[in-house]
Gaussian input, Z-matrix of N, CA and C with variables (Angstrom, degrees):
# hf/3-21g

backbone

0 1
 N
 C     1     B1
 C     2     B2     1     A1
 N     3     B3     2     A2     1     D1
 C     4     B4     3     A3     2     D2
 C     5     B5     4     A4     3     D3
 N     6     B6     5     A5     4     D4
 C     7     B7     6     A6     5     D5
 C     8     B8     7     A7     6     D6
 N     9     B9     8     A8     7     D7
 C    10    B10     9     A9     8     D8
 C    11    B11    10    A10     9     D9
 N    12    B12    11    A11    10    D10
 C    13    B13    12    A12    11    D11
 C    14    B14    13    A13    12    D12
 N    15    B15    14    A14    13    D13
 C    16    B16    15    A15    14    D14
 C    17    B17    16    A16    15    D15
 N    18    B18    17    A17    16    D16
 C    19    B19    18    A18    17    D17
 C    20    B20    19    A19    18    D18
 N    21    B21    20    A20    19    D19
 C    22    B22    21    A21    20    D20
 C    23    B23    22    A22    21    D21
 N    24    B24    23    A23    22    D22
 C    25    B25    24    A24    23    D23
 C    26    B26    25    A25    24    D24
 N    27    B27    26    A26    25    D25
 C    28    B28    27    A27    26    D26
 C    29    B29    28    A28    27    D27
 N    30    B30    29    A29    28    D28
 C    31    B31    30    A30    29    D29
 C    32    B32    31    A31    30    D30
 N    33    B33    32    A32    31    D31
 C    34    B34    33    A33    32    D32
 C    35    B35    34    A34    33    D33
 N    36    B36    35    A35    34    D34
 C    37    B37    36    A36    35    D35
 C    38    B38    37    A37    36    D36
 N    39    B39    38    A38    37    D37
 C    40    B40    39    A39    38    D38
 C    41    B41    40    A40    39    D39
 N    42    B42    41    A41    40    D40
 C    43    B43    42    A42    41    D41
 C    44    B44    43    A43    42    D42
 N    45    B45    44    A44    43    D43
 C    46    B46    45    A45    44    D44
 C    47    B47    46    A46    45    D45
 N    48    B48    47    A47    46    D46
 C    49    B49    48    A48    47    D47
 C    50    B50    49    A49    48    D48
 N    51    B51    50    A50    49    D49
 C    52    B52    51    A51    50    D50
 C    53    B53    52    A52    51    D51
 N    54    B54    53    A53    52    D52
 C    55    B55    54    A54    53    D53
 C    56    B56    55    A55    54    D54
 N    57    B57    56    A56    55    D55
 C    58    B58    57    A57    56    D56
 C    59    B59    58    A58    57    D57
 N    60    B60    59    A59    58    D58
 C    61    B61    60    A60    59    D59
 C    62    B62    61    A61    60    D60
 N    63    B63    62    A62    61    D61
 C    64    B64    63    A63    62    D62
 C    65    B65    64    A64    63    D63
 N    66    B66    65    A65    64    D64
 C    67    B67    66    A66    65    D65
 C    68    B68    67    A67    66    D66
 N    69    B69    68    A68    67    D67
 C    70    B70    69    A69    68    D68
 C    71    B71    70    A70    69    D69
 N    72    B72    71    A71    70    D70
 C    73    B73    72    A72    71    D71
 C    74    B74    73    A73    72    D72
 N    75    B75    74    A74    73    D73
 C    76    B76    75    A75    74    D74
 C    77    B77    76    A76    75    D75
 N    78    B78    77    A77    76    D76
 C    79    B79    78    A78    77    D77
 C    80    B80    79    A79    78    D78
 N    81    B81    80    A80    79    D79
 C    82    B82    81    A81    80    D80
 C    83    B83    82    A82    81    D81
 N    84    B84    83    A83    82    D82
 C    85    B85    84    A84    83    D83
 C    86    B86    85    A85    84    D84
 N    87    B87    86    A86    85    D85
 C    88    B88    87    A87    86    D86
 C    89    B89    88    A88    87    D87
 N    90    B90    89    A89    88    D88
 C    91    B91    90    A90    89    D89
 C    92    B92    91    A91    90    D90
 N    93    B93    92    A92    91    D91
 C    94    B94    93    A93    92    D92
 C    95    B95    94    A94    93    D93
 N    96    B96    95    A95    94    D94
 C    97    B97    96    A96    95    D95
 C    98    B98    97    A97    96    D96
 N    99    B99    98    A98    97    D97
 C   100   B100    99    A99    98    D98
 C   101   B101   100   A100    99    D99
 N   102   B102   101   A101   100   D100
 C   103   B103   102   A102   101   D101
 C   104   B104   103   A103   102   D102
 N   105   B105   104   A104   103   D103
 C   106   B106   105   A105   104   D104
 C   107   B107   106   A106   105   D105
 N   108   B108   107   A107   106   D106
 C   109   B109   108   A108   107   D107
 C   110   B110   109   A109   108   D108
 N   111   B111   110   A110   109   D109
 C   112   B112   111   A111   110   D110
 C   113   B113   112   A112   111   D111
 N   114   B114   113   A113   112   D112
 C   115   B115   114   A114   113   D113
 C   116   B116   115   A115   114   D114
 N   117   B117   116   A116   115   D115
 C   118   B118   117   A117   116   D116
 C   119   B119   118   A118   117   D117
 N   120   B120   119   A119   118   D118
 C   121   B121   120   A120   119   D119
 C   122   B122   121   A121   120   D120
 N   123   B123   122   A122   121   D121
 C   124   B124   123   A123   122   D122
 C   125   B125   124   A124   123   D123
 N   126   B126   125   A125   124   D124
 C   127   B127   126   A126   125   D125
 C   128   B128   127   A127   126   D126
 N   129   B129   128   A128   127   D127
 C   130   B130   129   A129   128   D128
 C   131   B131   130   A130   129   D129
 N   132   B132   131   A131   130   D130
 C   133   B133   132   A132   131   D131
 C   134   B134   133   A133   132   D132
 N   135   B135   134   A134   133   D133
 C   136   B136   135   A135   134   D134
 C   137   B137   136   A136   135   D135
 N   138   B138   137   A137   136   D136
 C   139   B139   138   A138   137   D137
 C   140   B140   139   A139   138   D138
 N   141   B141   140   A140   139   D139
 C   142   B142   141   A141   140   D140
 C   143   B143   142   A142   141   D141
 N   144   B144   143   A143   142   D142
 C   145   B145   144   A144   143   D143
 C   146   B146   145   A145   144   D144
 N   147   B147   146   A146   145   D145
 C   148   B148   147   A147   146   D146
 C   149   B149   148   A148   147   D147
 N   150   B150   149   A149   148   D148
 C   151   B151   150   A150   149   D149
 C   152   B152   151   A151   150   D150
 N   153   B153   152   A152   151   D151
 C   154   B154   153   A153   152   D152
 C   155   B155   154   A154   153   D153
 N   156   B156   155   A155   154   D154
 C   157   B157   156   A156   155   D155
 C   158   B158   157   A157   156   D156
 N   159   B159   158   A158   157   D157
 C   160   B160   159   A159   158   D158
 C   161   B161   160   A160   159   D159
 N   162   B162   161   A161   160   D160
 C   163   B163   162   A162   161   D161
 C   164   B164   163   A163   162   D162
 N   165   B165   164   A164   163   D163
 C   166   B166   165   A165   164   D164
 C   167   B167   166   A166   165   D165
 N   168   B168   167   A167   166   D166
 C   169   B169   168   A168   167   D167
 C   170   B170   169   A169   168   D168
 N   171   B171   170   A170   169   D169
 C   172   B172   171   A171   170   D170
 C   173   B173   172   A172   171   D171
 N   174   B174   173   A173   172   D172
 C   175   B175   174   A174   173   D173
 C   176   B176   175   A175   174   D174
 N   177   B177   176   A176   175   D175
 C   178   B178   177   A177   176   D176
 C   179   B179   178   A178   177   D177
 N   180   B180   179   A179   178   D178
 C   181   B181   180   A180   179   D179
 C   182   B182   181   A181   180   D180
 N   183   B183   182   A182   181   D181
 C   184   B184   183   A183   182   D182
 C   185   B185   184   A184   183   D183
 N   186   B186   185   A185   184   D184
 C   187   B187   186   A186   185   D185
 C   188   B188   187   A187   186   D186
 N   189   B189   188   A188   187   D187
 C   190   B190   189   A189   188   D188
 C   191   B191   190   A190   189   D189
 N   192   B192   191   A191   190   D190
 C   193   B193   192   A192   191   D191
 C   194   B194   193   A193   192   D192
 N   195   B195   194   A194   193   D193
 C   196   B196   195   A195   194   D194
 C   197   B197   196   A196   195   D195
 N   198   B198   197   A197   196   D196
 C   199   B199   198   A198   197   D197
 C   200   B200   199   A199   198   D198
 N   201   B201   200   A200   199   D199
 C   202   B202   201   A201   200   D200
 C   203   B203   202   A202   201   D201
 N   204   B204   203   A203   202   D202
 C   205   B205   204   A204   203   D203
 C   206   B206   205   A205   204   D204
 N   207   B207   206   A206   205   D205
 C   208   B208   207   A207   206   D206
 C   209   B209   208   A208   207   D207
 N   210   B210   209   A209   208   D208
 C   211   B211   210   A210   209   D209
 C   212   B212   211   A211   210   D210
 N   213   B213   212   A212   211   D211
 C   214   B214   213   A213   212   D212
 C   215   B215   214   A214   213   D213
 N   216   B216   215   A215   214   D214
 C   217   B217   216   A216   215   D215
 C   218   B218   217   A217   216   D216
 N   219   B219   218   A218   217   D217
 C   220   B220   219   A219   218   D218
 C   221   B221   220   A220   219   D219
 N   222   B222   221   A221   220   D220
 C   223   B223   222   A222   221   D221
 C   224   B224   223   A223   222   D222
 N   225   B225   224   A224   223   D223
 C   226   B226   225   A225   224   D224
 C   227   B227   226   A226   225   D225
 N   228   B228   227   A227   226   D226
 C   229   B229   228   A228   227   D227
 C   230   B230   229   A229   228   D228
 N   231   B231   230   A230   229   D229
 C   232   B232   231   A231   230   D230
 C   233   B233   232   A232   231   D231
 N   234   B234   233   A233   232   D232
 C   235   B235   234   A234   233   D233
 C   236   B236   235   A235   234   D234
 N   237   B237   236   A236   235   D235
 C   238   B238   237   A237   236   D236
 C   239   B239   238   A238   237   D237
 N   240   B240   239   A239   238   D238
 C   241   B241   240   A240   239   D239
 C   242   B242   241   A241   240   D240
 N   243   B243   242   A242   241   D241
 C   244   B244   243   A243   242   D242
 C   245   B245   244   A244   243   D243
 N   246   B246   245   A245   244   D244
 C   247   B247   246   A246   245   D245
 C   248   B248   247   A247   246   D246
 N   249   B249   248   A248   247   D247
 C   250   B250   249   A249   248   D248
 C   251   B251   250   A250   249   D249
 N   252   B252   251   A251   250   D250
 C   253   B253   252   A252   251   D251
 C   254   B254   253   A253   252   D252
 N   255   B255   254   A254   253   D253
 C   256   B256   255   A255   254   D254
 C   257   B257   256   A256   255   D255
 N   258   B258   257   A257   256   D256
 C   259   B259   258   A258   257   D257
 C   260   B260   259   A259   258   D258
 N   261   B261   260   A260   259   D259
 C   262   B262   261   A261   260   D260
 C   263   B263   262   A262   261   D261
 N   264   B264   263   A263   262   D262
 C   265   B265   264   A264   263   D263
 C   266   B266   265   A265   264   D264
 N   267   B267   266   A266   265   D265
 C   268   B268   267   A267   266   D266
 C   269   B269   268   A268   267   D267
 N   270   B270   269   A269   268   D268
 C   271   B271   270   A270   269   D269
 C   272   B272   271   A271   270   D270
 N   273   B273   272   A272   271   D271
 C   274   B274   273   A273   272   D272
 C   275   B275   274   A274   273   D273
 N   276   B276   275   A275   274   D274
 C   277   B277   276   A276   275   D275
 C   278   B278   277   A277   276   D276
 N   279   B279   278   A278   277   D277
 C   280   B280   279   A279   278   D278
 C   281   B281   280   A280   279   D279
 N   282   B282   281   A281   280   D280
 C   283   B283   282   A282   281   D281
 C   284   B284   283   A283   282   D282
 N   285   B285   284   A284   283   D283
 C   286   B286   285   A285   284   D284
 C   287   B287   286   A286   285   D285
 N   288   B288   287   A287   286   D286
 C   289   B289   288   A288   287   D287
 C   290   B290   289   A289   288   D288
 N   291   B291   290   A290   289   D289
 C   292   B292   291   A291   290   D290
 C   293   B293   292   A292   291   D291
 N   294   B294   293   A293   292   D292
 C   295   B295   294   A294   293   D293
 C   296   B296   295   A295   294   D294
 N   297   B297   296   A296   295   D295
 C   298   B298   297   A297   296   D296
 C   299   B299   298   A298   297   D297
 N   300   B300   299   A299   298   D298
 C   301   B301   300   A300   299   D299
 C   302   B302   301   A301   300   D300
 N   303   B303   302   A302   301   D301
 C   304   B304   303   A303   302   D302
 C   305   B305   304   A304   303   D303
 N   306   B306   305   A305   304   D304
 C   307   B307   306   A306   305   D305
 C   308   B308   307   A307   306   D306
 N   309   B309   308   A308   307   D307
 C   310   B310   309   A309   308   D308
 C   311   B311   310   A310   309   D309
 N   312   B312   311   A311   310   D310
 C   313   B313   312   A312   311   D311
 C   314   B314   313   A313   312   D312
 N   315   B315   314   A314   313   D313
 C   316   B316   315   A315   314   D314
 C   317   B317   316   A316   315   D315
 N   318   B318   317   A317   316   D316
 C   319   B319   318   A318   317   D317
 C   320   B320   319   A319   318   D318
 N   321   B321   320   A320   319   D319
 C   322   B322   321   A321   320   D320
 C   323   B323   322   A322   321   D321
 N   324   B324   323   A323   322   D322
 C   325   B325   324   A324   323   D323
 C   326   B326   325   A325   324   D324
 N   327   B327   326   A326   325   D325
 C   328   B328   327   A327   326   D326
 C   329   B329   328   A328   327   D327
 N   330   B330   329   A329   328   D328
 C   331   B331   330   A330   329   D329
 C   332   B332   331   A331   330   D330
 N   333   B333   332   A332   331   D331
 C   334   B334   333   A333   332   D332
 C   335   B335   334   A334   333   D333
 N   336   B336   335   A335   334   D334
 C   337   B337   336   A336   335   D335
 C   338   B338   337   A337   336   D336
 N   339   B339   338   A338   337   D337
 C   340   B340   339   A339   338   D338
 C   341   B341   340   A340   339   D339

   B1=1.4446
   B2=1.5311
   B3=1.2768
   B4=1.4635
   B5=1.5304
   B6=1.3285
   B7=1.4601
   B8=1.5250
   B9=1.3037
   B10=1.4629
   B11=1.5301
   B12=1.3271
   B13=1.4645
   B14=1.5288
   B15=1.3156
   B16=1.4665
   B17=1.5302
   B18=1.3073
   B19=1.4600
   B20=1.5310
   B21=1.3151
   B22=1.4699
   B23=1.5304
   B24=1.3189
   B25=1.4638
   B26=1.5276
   B27=1.3171
   B28=1.4674
   B29=1.5295
   B30=1.3278
   B31=1.4638
   B32=1.5304
   B33=1.3470
   B34=1.4694
   B35=1.5306
   B36=1.3154
   B37=1.4628
   B38=1.5293
   B39=1.3243
   B40=1.4682
   B41=1.5300
   B42=1.3095
   B43=1.4666
   B44=1.5250
   B45=1.3183
   B46=1.4673
   B47=1.5255
   B48=1.3278
   B49=1.4690
   B50=1.5331
   B51=1.3202
   B52=1.4667
   B53=1.5319
   B54=1.3224
   B55=1.4747
   B56=1.5261
   B57=1.3311
   B58=1.4635
   B59=1.5242
   B60=1.3168
   B61=1.4636
   B62=1.5294
   B63=1.3233
   B64=1.4662
   B65=1.5225
   B66=1.3103
   B67=1.4640
   B68=1.5211
   B69=1.3110
   B70=1.4601
   B71=1.5169
   B72=1.3111
   B73=1.4602
   B74=1.5230
   B75=1.3240
   B76=1.4585
   B77=1.5249
   B78=1.3255
   B79=1.4676
   B80=1.5218
   B81=1.3033
   B82=1.4669
   B83=1.5293
   B84=1.3159
   B85=1.4547
   B86=1.5127
   B87=1.3029
   B88=1.4523
   B89=1.5120
   B90=1.3139
   B91=1.4491
   B92=1.5229
   B93=1.3287
   B94=1.4647
   B95=1.5133
   B96=1.3051
   B97=1.4531
   B98=1.5165
   B99=1.3207
   B100=1.4566
   B101=1.5267
   B102=1.3189
   B103=1.4576
   B104=1.5235
   B105=1.3249
   B106=1.4702
   B107=1.5268
   B108=1.3358
   B109=1.4721
   B110=1.5215
   B111=1.3348
   B112=1.4644
   B113=1.5174
   B114=1.3285
   B115=1.4539
   B116=1.5289
   B117=1.3369
   B118=1.4632
   B119=1.5329
   B120=1.3146
   B121=1.4609
   B122=1.5250
   B123=1.3066
   B124=1.4529
   B125=1.5132
   B126=1.3118
   B127=1.4598
   B128=1.5174
   B129=1.3092
   B130=1.4558
   B131=1.5270
   B132=1.3187
   B133=1.4656
   B134=1.5281
   B135=1.3316
   B136=1.4690
   B137=1.5291
   B138=1.3216
   B139=1.4586
   B140=1.5228
   B141=1.3195
   B142=1.4459
   B143=1.5260
   B144=1.3242
   B145=1.4517
   B146=1.5269
   B147=1.3234
   B148=1.4594
   B149=1.5193
   B150=1.3209
   B151=1.4646
   B152=1.5218
   B153=1.3202
   B154=1.4623
   B155=1.5312
   B156=1.3069
   B157=1.4565
   B158=1.5294
   B159=1.3286
   B160=1.4690
   B161=1.5291
   B162=1.3314
   B163=1.4710
   B164=1.5247
   B165=1.3282
   B166=1.4701
   B167=1.5233
   B168=1.3167
   B169=1.4677
   B170=1.5256
   B171=1.3203
   B172=1.4741
   B173=1.5269
   B174=1.3290
   B175=1.4720
   B176=1.5267
   B177=1.3273
   B178=1.4657
   B179=1.5254
   B180=1.3263
   B181=1.4624
   B182=1.5266
   B183=1.3130
   B184=1.4693
   B185=1.5263
   B186=1.3141
   B187=1.4649
   B188=1.5303
   B189=1.3083
   B190=1.4667
   B191=1.5417
   B192=1.3262
   B193=1.4563
   B194=1.5144
   B195=1.3204
   B196=1.4619
   B197=1.5239
   B198=1.3326
   B199=1.4617
   B200=1.5208
   B201=1.3226
   B202=1.4634
   B203=1.5320
   B204=1.3143
   B205=1.4613
   B206=1.5176
   B207=1.3022
   B208=1.4652
   B209=1.5226
   B210=1.3219
   B211=1.4685
   B212=1.5307
   B213=1.3201
   B214=1.4608
   B215=1.5271
   B216=1.3216
   B217=1.4556
   B218=1.5177
   B219=1.3354
   B220=1.4605
   B221=1.5259
   B222=1.3391
   B223=1.4684
   B224=1.5325
   B225=1.3233
   B226=1.4618
   B227=1.5241
   B228=1.3085
   B229=1.4707
   B230=1.5271
   B231=1.3338
   B232=1.4531
   B233=1.5210
   B234=1.3216
   B235=1.4669
   B236=1.5228
   B237=1.3237
   B238=1.4577
   B239=1.5162
   B240=1.3210
   B241=1.4541
   B242=1.5249
   B243=1.3284
   B244=1.4633
   B245=1.5240
   B246=1.3085
   B247=1.4645
   B248=1.5301
   B249=1.3354
   B250=1.4640
   B251=1.5354
   B252=1.3054
   B253=1.4720
   B254=1.5288
   B255=1.3341
   B256=1.4634
   B257=1.5355
   B258=1.3226
   B259=1.4744
   B260=1.5299
   B261=1.3233
   B262=1.4670
   B263=1.5276
   B264=1.3229
   B265=1.4675
   B266=1.5284
   B267=1.3249
   B268=1.4608
   B269=1.5231
   B270=1.3238
   B271=1.4616
   B272=1.5215
   B273=1.3344
   B274=1.4651
   B275=1.5288
   B276=1.3241
   B277=1.4673
   B278=1.5297
   B279=1.3183
   B280=1.4720
   B281=1.5305
   B282=1.3279
   B283=1.4659
   B284=1.5236
   B285=1.3302
   B286=1.4671
   B287=1.5223
   B288=1.2994
   B289=1.4685
   B290=1.5228
   B291=1.3224
   B292=1.4623
   B293=1.5285
   B294=1.3178
   B295=1.4678
   B296=1.5286
   B297=1.3274
   B298=1.4653
   B299=1.5239
   B300=1.3235
   B301=1.4607
   B302=1.5324
   B303=1.3154
   B304=1.4631
   B305=1.5197
   B306=1.3251
   B307=1.4617
   B308=1.5276
   B309=1.3071
   B310=1.4646
   B311=1.5284
   B312=1.3264
   B313=1.4711
   B314=1.5314
   B315=1.3343
   B316=1.4652
   B317=1.5293
   B318=1.3337
   B319=1.4683
   B320=1.5274
   B321=1.3129
   B322=1.4632
   B323=1.5228
   B324=1.3087
   B325=1.4568
   B326=1.5214
   B327=1.3267
   B328=1.4621
   B329=1.5201
   B330=1.3038
   B331=1.4633
   B332=1.5108
   B333=1.3183
   B334=1.4679
   B335=1.5285
   B336=1.3379
   B337=1.4635
   B338=1.5169
   B339=1.3118
   B340=1.4622
   B341=1.5136
   A1=108.09
   A2=116.50
   A3=121.78
   A4=109.70
   A5=114.41
   A6=119.89
   A7=107.69
   A8=116.10
   A9=123.36
   A10=109.52
   A11=116.38
   A12=120.72
   A13=112.36
   A14=117.97
   A15=120.05
   A16=109.76
   A17=116.64
   A18=120.43
   A19=109.84
   A20=116.99
   A21=120.75
   A22=110.52
   A23=116.89
   A24=120.09
   A25=111.28
   A26=116.71
   A27=120.34
   A28=110.95
   A29=116.90
   A30=120.35
   A31=109.75
   A32=116.49
   A33=120.17
   A34=109.68
   A35=116.37
   A36=121.49
   A37=110.90
   A38=116.66
   A39=120.77
   A40=110.90
   A41=117.71
   A42=120.55
   A43=110.97
   A44=116.20
   A45=119.67
   A46=110.87
   A47=117.62
   A48=120.92
   A49=111.09
   A50=115.97
   A51=121.31
   A52=111.84
   A53=116.84
   A54=122.69
   A55=112.16
   A56=115.66
   A57=122.06
   A58=108.67
   A59=115.96
   A60=121.37
   A61=108.08
   A62=117.17
   A63=121.72
   A64=109.43
   A65=115.07
   A66=120.78
   A67=106.49
   A68=115.20
   A69=117.80
   A70=109.06
   A71=113.57
   A72=120.77
   A73=108.26
   A74=115.59
   A75=118.65
   A76=108.41
   A77=114.77
   A78=120.63
   A79=108.98
   A80=116.36
   A81=123.59
   A82=111.58
   A83=117.05
   A84=119.92
   A85=113.32
   A86=116.87
   A87=121.32
   A88=110.62
   A89=115.69
   A90=122.04
   A91=108.68
   A92=116.18
   A93=121.23
   A94=109.26
   A95=115.52
   A96=122.66
   A97=106.99
   A98=114.98
   A99=122.39
   A100=108.38
   A101=115.26
   A102=121.65
   A103=106.54
   A104=115.93
   A105=121.17
   A106=111.45
   A107=115.49
   A108=123.09
   A109=113.23
   A110=116.39
   A111=121.64
   A112=109.50
   A113=115.83
   A114=119.94
   A115=107.49
   A116=115.68
   A117=120.13
   A118=111.21
   A119=116.07
   A120=122.91
   A121=106.20
   A122=116.95
   A123=118.36
   A124=112.12
   A125=112.98
   A126=121.17
   A127=106.91
   A128=116.63
   A129=122.89
   A130=105.85
   A131=115.53
   A132=122.96
   A133=108.43
   A134=117.13
   A135=118.59
   A136=111.79
   A137=116.86
   A138=120.66
   A139=110.71
   A140=114.88
   A141=121.69
   A142=107.93
   A143=116.34
   A144=121.84
   A145=106.35
   A146=116.49
   A147=121.39
   A148=110.38
   A149=115.28
   A150=120.84
   A151=106.37
   A152=114.57
   A153=120.44
   A154=109.94
   A155=115.83
   A156=121.54
   A157=109.13
   A158=118.06
   A159=120.07
   A160=113.00
   A161=117.16
   A162=119.98
   A163=112.08
   A164=117.81
   A165=121.89
   A166=111.98
   A167=116.81
   A168=120.86
   A169=113.11
   A170=117.94
   A171=119.71
   A172=111.16
   A173=117.91
   A174=120.74
   A175=110.77
   A176=117.00
   A177=120.19
   A178=111.17
   A179=117.33
   A180=120.70
   A181=112.99
   A182=117.46
   A183=121.33
   A184=111.58
   A185=116.35
   A186=120.68
   A187=110.20
   A188=114.78
   A189=122.23
   A190=110.28
   A191=115.66
   A192=121.06
   A193=115.27
   A194=117.95
   A195=122.07
   A196=109.39
   A197=115.25
   A198=119.81
   A199=109.11
   A200=117.08
   A201=119.09
   A202=110.36
   A203=116.47
   A204=119.60
   A205=107.28
   A206=115.47
   A207=121.37
   A208=110.37
   A209=115.05
   A210=121.64
   A211=111.63
   A212=117.53
   A213=121.51
   A214=112.21
   A215=117.69
   A216=120.84
   A217=112.65
   A218=116.67
   A219=119.58
   A220=107.83
   A221=116.51
   A222=120.14
   A223=112.09
   A224=115.24
   A225=121.47
   A226=107.83
   A227=116.94
   A228=121.80
   A229=110.11
   A230=115.17
   A231=120.72
   A232=114.76
   A233=117.12
   A234=121.49
   A235=108.72
   A236=115.78
   A237=121.83
   A238=110.83
   A239=115.48
   A240=122.02
   A241=107.35
   A242=116.04
   A243=121.80
   A244=107.32
   A245=116.21
   A246=122.62
   A247=110.44
   A248=117.03
   A249=120.11
   A250=114.82
   A251=117.38
   A252=119.75
   A253=112.59
   A254=118.24
   A255=119.77
   A256=112.37
   A257=116.77
   A258=119.65
   A259=110.80
   A260=116.16
   A261=120.81
   A262=111.76
   A263=116.05
   A264=119.76
   A265=109.26
   A266=115.76
   A267=120.66
   A268=111.90
   A269=117.76
   A270=119.73
   A271=112.11
   A272=117.26
   A273=120.17
   A274=110.45
   A275=116.79
   A276=120.40
   A277=109.55
   A278=117.38
   A279=121.81
   A280=110.98
   A281=117.13
   A282=121.21
   A283=110.41
   A284=116.13
   A285=120.57
   A286=111.62
   A287=116.61
   A288=119.15
   A289=109.50
   A290=117.07
   A291=120.87
   A292=111.05
   A293=117.73
   A294=121.11
   A295=110.30
   A296=116.78
   A297=121.12
   A298=111.22
   A299=116.80
   A300=120.87
   A301=111.32
   A302=117.58
   A303=120.85
   A304=111.48
   A305=116.88
   A306=119.98
   A307=112.21
   A308=117.96
   A309=121.47
   A310=114.69
   A311=120.23
   A312=118.65
   A313=113.37
   A314=117.23
   A315=121.39
   A316=112.65
   A317=116.94
   A318=121.34
   A319=110.26
   A320=114.51
   A321=120.13
   A322=109.09
   A323=115.77
   A324=120.70
   A325=109.30
   A326=116.00
   A327=120.34
   A328=108.82
   A329=114.95
   A330=119.54
   A331=108.70
   A332=116.00
   A333=121.78
   A334=108.59
   A335=115.03
   A336=120.04
   A337=108.63
   A338=115.91
   A339=118.69
   A340=112.61
   D1=129.76
   D2=-178.90
   D3=-88.13
   D4=159.36
   D5=175.66
   D6=-125.89
   D7=162.00
   D8=-177.20
   D9=-70.06
   D10=104.53
   D11=-176.41
   D12=-72.10
   D13=-29.17
   D14=175.50
   D15=-65.21
   D16=-43.39
   D17=177.53
   D18=-61.85
   D19=-40.06
   D20=177.80
   D21=-59.80
   D22=-44.58
   D23=178.92
   D24=-63.75
   D25=-37.99
   D26=178.86
   D27=-65.21
   D28=-39.55
   D29=178.67
   D30=-68.13
   D31=-45.17
   D32=176.23
   D33=-53.30
   D34=-48.18
   D35=-177.84
   D36=-60.08
   D37=-46.69
   D38=-178.22
   D39=-63.11
   D40=-43.13
   D41=179.88
   D42=-66.47
   D43=-39.26
   D44=178.92
   D45=-67.99
   D46=-37.66
   D47=177.03
   D48=-61.28
   D49=-32.30
   D50=-179.17
   D51=-89.99
   D52=1.26
   D53=-177.79
   D54=56.63
   D55=41.02
   D56=178.45
   D57=-88.93
   D58=130.38
   D59=176.02
   D60=-81.40
   D61=125.36
   D62=-176.79
   D63=-153.77
   D64=167.92
   D65=165.32
   D66=-141.94
   D67=152.61
   D68=178.69
   D69=-104.64
   D70=154.85
   D71=-174.18
   D72=-145.61
   D73=128.70
   D74=176.56
   D75=-76.91
   D76=125.08
   D77=177.21
   D78=-160.66
   D79=159.46
   D80=179.35
   D81=54.93
   D82=29.98
   D83=-179.53
   D84=73.37
   D85=10.19
   D86=-178.99
   D87=-138.77
   D88=-146.53
   D89=-178.15
   D90=-134.35
   D91=131.75
   D92=177.42
   D93=-116.05
   D94=142.91
   D95=175.56
   D96=-103.20
   D97=116.35
   D98=-176.62
   D99=-96.71
   D100=127.61
   D101=177.62
   D102=-127.98
   D103=126.55
   D104=-174.08
   D105=57.68
   D106=37.04
   D107=-178.77
   D108=59.59
   D109=26.63
   D110=177.42
   D111=-127.47
   D112=141.78
   D113=176.09
   D114=-63.96
   D115=127.06
   D116=-175.60
   D117=-119.50
   D118=-51.08
   D119=-175.92
   D120=-138.46
   D121=151.30
   D122=177.42
   D123=-154.29
   D124=174.87
   D125=176.31
   D126=-132.01
   D127=127.19
   D128=173.52
   D129=-123.82
   D130=115.08
   D131=-171.06
   D132=57.95
   D133=-107.96
   D134=179.75
   D135=-119.03
   D136=11.78
   D137=-179.25
   D138=-101.99
   D139=145.98
   D140=174.13
   D141=-80.83
   D142=132.60
   D143=175.46
   D144=-105.86
   D145=124.93
   D146=-176.90
   D147=-118.52
   D148=131.04
   D149=171.81
   D150=-99.91
   D151=109.97
   D152=-172.77
   D153=-122.90
   D154=171.25
   D155=178.39
   D156=-63.43
   D157=118.68
   D158=-179.84
   D159=-57.81
   D160=-28.46
   D161=179.46
   D162=-68.92
   D163=-21.41
   D164=179.96
   D165=-103.00
   D166=1.89
   D167=-174.08
   D168=-56.19
   D169=-43.58
   D170=-177.15
   D171=-61.88
   D172=-34.23
   D173=177.65
   D174=-69.00
   D175=-42.73
   D176=178.80
   D177=-64.61
   D178=-35.97
   D179=-178.45
   D180=-66.76
   D181=-15.83
   D182=177.85
   D183=-78.04
   D184=-14.13
   D185=-178.08
   D186=-78.32
   D187=148.84
   D188=-179.82
   D189=-61.30
   D190=136.91
   D191=173.83
   D192=78.68
   D193=12.24
   D194=-177.42
   D195=-112.58
   D196=136.73
   D197=176.84
   D198=-144.41
   D199=159.59
   D200=177.60
   D201=-61.99
   D202=146.10
   D203=175.69
   D204=-74.85
   D205=119.25
   D206=-177.33
   D207=-123.53
   D208=40.62
   D209=-175.52
   D210=-56.20
   D211=-35.94
   D212=-177.05
   D213=-94.23
   D214=3.16
   D215=-178.56
   D216=101.64
   D217=-12.68
   D218=174.16
   D219=-136.37
   D220=146.46
   D221=-176.07
   D222=-60.55
   D223=142.82
   D224=175.99
   D225=-107.36
   D226=123.53
   D227=-177.95
   D228=-63.34
   D229=131.72
   D230=178.06
   D231=87.05
   D232=6.29
   D233=178.53
   D234=-128.34
   D235=135.00
   D236=-178.83
   D237=-131.06
   D238=153.77
   D239=166.91
   D240=-105.14
   D241=137.38
   D242=177.04
   D243=-118.42
   D244=124.12
   D245=-177.06
   D246=-66.00
   D247=141.86
   D248=-177.87
   D249=-58.60
   D250=-26.91
   D251=-177.59
   D252=-66.49
   D253=-20.88
   D254=-177.90
   D255=-102.60
   D256=7.71
   D257=175.42
   D258=-127.30
   D259=25.99
   D260=177.31
   D261=-62.41
   D262=-39.74
   D263=-178.65
   D264=-85.60
   D265=142.85
   D266=-178.82
   D267=-58.56
   D268=-37.60
   D269=-179.69
   D270=-66.70
   D271=-29.94
   D272=177.34
   D273=-72.28
   D274=-41.80
   D275=175.51
   D276=-62.75
   D277=-41.93
   D278=-179.87
   D279=-60.72
   D280=-35.48
   D281=178.17
   D282=-59.11
   D283=-47.53
   D284=-177.89
   D285=-70.77
   D286=-37.64
   D287=176.34
   D288=-62.01
   D289=-42.46
   D290=178.67
   D291=-61.46
   D292=-42.19
   D293=178.67
   D294=-59.43
   D295=-41.19
   D296=179.22
   D297=-68.94
   D298=-42.12
   D299=-179.62
   D300=-65.11
   D301=-34.87
   D302=179.69
   D303=-66.05
   D304=-35.12
   D305=-179.49
   D306=-82.61
   D307=-26.10
   D308=-172.69
   D309=-50.26
   D310=-44.43
   D311=-179.91
   D312=-61.92
   D313=-27.23
   D314=-179.45
   D315=-89.08
   D316=-17.03
   D317=-175.74
   D318=-70.05
   D319=147.18
   D320=176.54
   D321=-86.15
   D322=139.68
   D323=176.07
   D324=-79.06
   D325=149.06
   D326=175.26
   D327=-68.75
   D328=152.51
   D329=176.46
   D330=-68.64
   D331=137.34
   D332=178.88
   D333=-73.48
   D334=139.43
   D335=175.23
   D336=-74.47
   D337=138.19
   D338=-179.79
   D339=-93.33

């Protein structure tokens, strides 16, 4: 499954502009941006995947083009998909990246495989 490479470049650019230390990792058929060894932002096909504060999820879901991440067939708390039509402008993409970065310090890291 391919992912939107232009969107990936835009995310790379935004993180580099903010001097954020990250690495990207192909997973879930897309691309994830790992910050502090935690999944923070991703791309699945052409949608932005955002890991946000679960306590603020209901507010984010009120925004146009946002839906719960249902990659496994059921919604995952604290993860959203954002439709490409609402992140065309750099400032709109920056908004979602900021939301993910704000939650990242509070997010739990996945257990390392042994």
